[in-house]
C-alpha positions, 0 to 999 in steps of 0.5 A: 500500500502506497504511503499517502503524500503530504499535502503541505508544501515544503521549502524547495532548494533556492533556484539561483541565477547569475543575479539573484535567487528565488525560493519557494516558501512554506506557504507555497508562494515564491520569494525573490532575493538579489544582491546590488552593486554594493554587495548588499542583499535585498528581498523583494517587498512582495512574494509571488504566486509562481516561480516564473513571476519571481524570476521575471521580477529579478529580471526587471530589477536587473534591467533597472540596475543596468539603466541606473533607474533602480533604487533600494526598496527600503529607501521609500520605506520611511514615513513622510512624517519622519522624512520631512522632520529630518529634512527640516532639522538640517535646514540651517538656512530657514528664518525662525518664522519660516521654520515655525510655519513649516512645523505648523503646516506639517502638524496641522495638515500633513501629519494630521488625520483628515476625513475624506468625503463620503464614498459609496455607501456613506462609509467614513474614511480618513487619511493621514499622509504623515503615517504613510511610507514615501513609496506608497504615496501616489498621485491618487493618494495625494489627490485624496489627501487634498480633497480631505484637507479642503473638506476640513478647512471648509467645515472649520470655516462653517463652524467659525461663521456659525459661532460668529453669528451666535456671538453677534446675536448675544452682542445685540441682545446684551446691547439691547438690554443695556439700552432698555436699562438706560431708558433709551428708546429701542425696539424689543426686536430688530436691528439696533441703531449704530449709535446705540451699539457705539454707546454700549461699547463705550460703556464697556460692553456690559454682558457678552463682549463684541463678536469676533470678526470672521473675515469674508474673502474679497473677490478673487481670493481663496475661501477662508482657510484654503490659503493654508491648505495651498501652503501645506500643498506647496510645502509637501511638494517641496519635501517630495521633490527632495525625496526624488532627488534623494532617490527615495521615490521615482517621481513627485506625486504632487500633480494637482494643477493650481493646488498650491496657488494662493489667490490674493485680492488686489490691495488698494494702497492708501493715498498720501492724504490717507497716510497723513490722516492715519498718522495724525490719528495714531498715538504720537509715539507711532505717528512717524512710523506710519509715515516712514513705513508708507514712504520707504516700503520697509517691512514692519519687522525691518522698520521696528528693528531700526536703531539710531545707527541705521539712520543717516538724517543728513543723507536721508537714508535708512540702512536695513540689516536686521528685523524684528521677528514676532512669533506667537507665544514668544516675546519679539526678538531681533534677528536676520532679515528675510533674505540676503537681498533684504539687506539694503539702504533706502532713501527717504523723501525729504519731507519724511526725513524731517518727520523722522528727525522730529520723532527721534528727538522726542522718542528715540534714545541717545545711544547708537543702538537705541531703537528708533521706534520703541515703547516707553522703556526703549524696548521692542514694541509688542505687536499688540501695543502698536496694533491697538492704535493702528486699528483705531486710526484706520477706522477713523479714516474709513479704511478698516481693512488697512494693515501695516503691510499695506503701507509697504504696498503704498510706498511701492506703488508711489515709487512705481508711479514716480517712475521706478523701474522694476530693478529699482523697485526690487532693490527698494523693497528688498526682493530677491526676484523681479517677479516679486516686485511686480506685485506692487505695480498697482493700476492707478485710475488717474495715471490710466486716465493720463495714459489714455489722454496721451494716446488720444493726442498721438492719434491726433498726429501731435509731435512726440515732444508736444505729447510728452510736454502735455503729459508732464503738464497733466501729471503736475 
């Protein structure tokens, strides 16, 4: 009687080729192993149904090595969170504020869990890119993550809007109750007069405080929160491009058109008359800062980093070589400029030099290192200290949307209208590229009208020198 054969598969002797070998596992599947040019042993990341498939895999790997397209499978086995953290740790060129931004983008968007839009059957699915290995990141995975991130930010924006509406209702209710207690004639329902709301706020907002303002996107701008997603996508794309250069992945899977585009509305710079009115409405200690910011084009950090030794009143110049950095939760500190191109010397218009000289006589310390614009103790002014006066001043002149950075736009626009070339604007603003300087070449209605008049005169056949003279006369 024949002995029955065991049905359990037994390991077979490895089949060796000139490049590697394959062997059958106890499970019945086939494993492929090979040695690279550095004599390091590798095992295929998957097993195969048949011996032929395992040998075909070895042939493919061998061909990739000959072409120089092969990379070790373990290179892509590191998680995105670990790889991006290691990259950030060796970036010695980053400013503190930029480093903090990258940390925040990784923490809140790349290494966070986001809920995917409901699929078929309404099943809830989530995605966390940071937990995934580099080799598993595909175009489809990035597309899913981007959709989930957009869903997250839209839900947060809706929550903020709902909370703002609730707080607004509480504010109106508190103001109405206060007005009735004061004997003012107000209705028990409906909108309150603006004067009543102002009187209630002047009385200290008895009851719930004013509702937080949720900014609505201007025409052409990203919806609320989506600019942060665009920043996260751009950072992710940069990290994965470095992974390509490091040989960890074959190609960058960030292939979503316009996903990293941040659309900002056209800023409306303050006019010289508005700058004068804004400065007049500021506390005296900060009035000259408004004028210098608007006419120099300095960034706020550069402006508040100026010391007496950086100012040459006789030459009418400011030497920018450092900047104040403001990080959330930390005291402001003096650091390097945003870029190497930001180190520059800027000339001020004569009327601003006179305002600056008067300011320094009354508010700036005597030593060469004394800050030009400082608090009463001569220290770096906290951002909220100067911002409180700025908010009140901009509301008084009817430009509640103005920011300190908008003053930089004002100076750049005035310089462009005065005839500054792109290269001159690039130097004045401290930009590393001409493209960045082009942002500040705003269209101006008056200047456009003058150009149209000149075009009409050319059409009438007037000589070029006459046209130029009339254009200069109309500008004056």
